[in-house]
C-alpha positions as CSV (number, residue, x, y, z in Angstrom):
1,G,33.4,-54.3,-72.0
2,L,34.5,-52.5,-68.7
3,Q,36.0,-55.9,-67.2
4,G,38.5,-55.8,-70.6
5,I,39.4,-52.5,-70.0
6,K,40.6,-52.8,-66.6
7,I,42.6,-55.6,-67.7
8,A,43.9,-54.0,-70.5
9,R,44.9,-50.6,-68.7
10,K,47.7,-52.5,-66.8
11,H,49.2,-54.0,-69.8
12,L,48.8,-50.7,-71.8
13,G,50.7,-49.0,-68.7
14,W,53.7,-51.5,-69.7
15,Y,53.6,-51.2,-73.2
16,S,53.6,-47.3,-73.5
17,K,56.4,-47.2,-70.8
18,G,59.1,-45.1,-72.1
19,L,57.8,-44.2,-75.1
20,P,57.0,-40.1,-75.9
21,N,54.2,-38.7,-74.5
22,S,53.0,-42.1,-72.5
23,A,52.5,-40.6,-69.1
24,E,49.9,-38.2,-70.5
25,F,48.7,-41.0,-72.5
26,R,48.2,-43.3,-69.6
27,S,46.5,-40.7,-67.8
28,H,43.4,-40.6,-70.4
29,V,43.4,-44.5,-70.8
30,M,43.0,-45.2,-67.0
31,R,40.5,-42.7,-66.9
32,E,38.4,-43.9,-69.9
33,D,35.8,-46.4,-69.5
34,N,34.2,-46.5,-73.2
35,P,36.0,-49.6,-74.8
36,E,35.8,-47.6,-78.2
37,R,37.2,-44.4,-76.9
38,V,40.3,-46.6,-75.4
39,K,40.5,-47.8,-78.7
40,T,40.9,-44.3,-80.5
41,L,43.4,-43.4,-77.7
42,L,45.9,-46.3,-78.5
43,Q,45.5,-45.7,-82.6
44,E,46.1,-42.2,-81.3
45,F,49.3,-42.6,-79.5
46,Y,50.9,-45.5,-81.6
47,K,50.3,-44.1,-84.8
48,P,53.1,-41.7,-84.8
49,I,55.2,-44.5,-83.1
50,I,54.8,-47.0,-85.5
51,E,55.2,-44.3,-89.0
52,M,58.3,-42.8,-87.2
53,A,59.6,-46.9,-87.1
54,A,58.8,-47.4,-90.3
55,A,60.4,-44.4,-91.9
């Protein structure tokens, strides 16, 4: 729920720092209160990074 999102935001900021487009990602995540939307934002942000690392 909302409490989990508040806790996760701090960690998401740390984990994404320095990655491509991380400032925009953090900006969106920090404003989002819907857990499903946060999950979607995570998937959209990390998918290209994971694919690049796997190539």
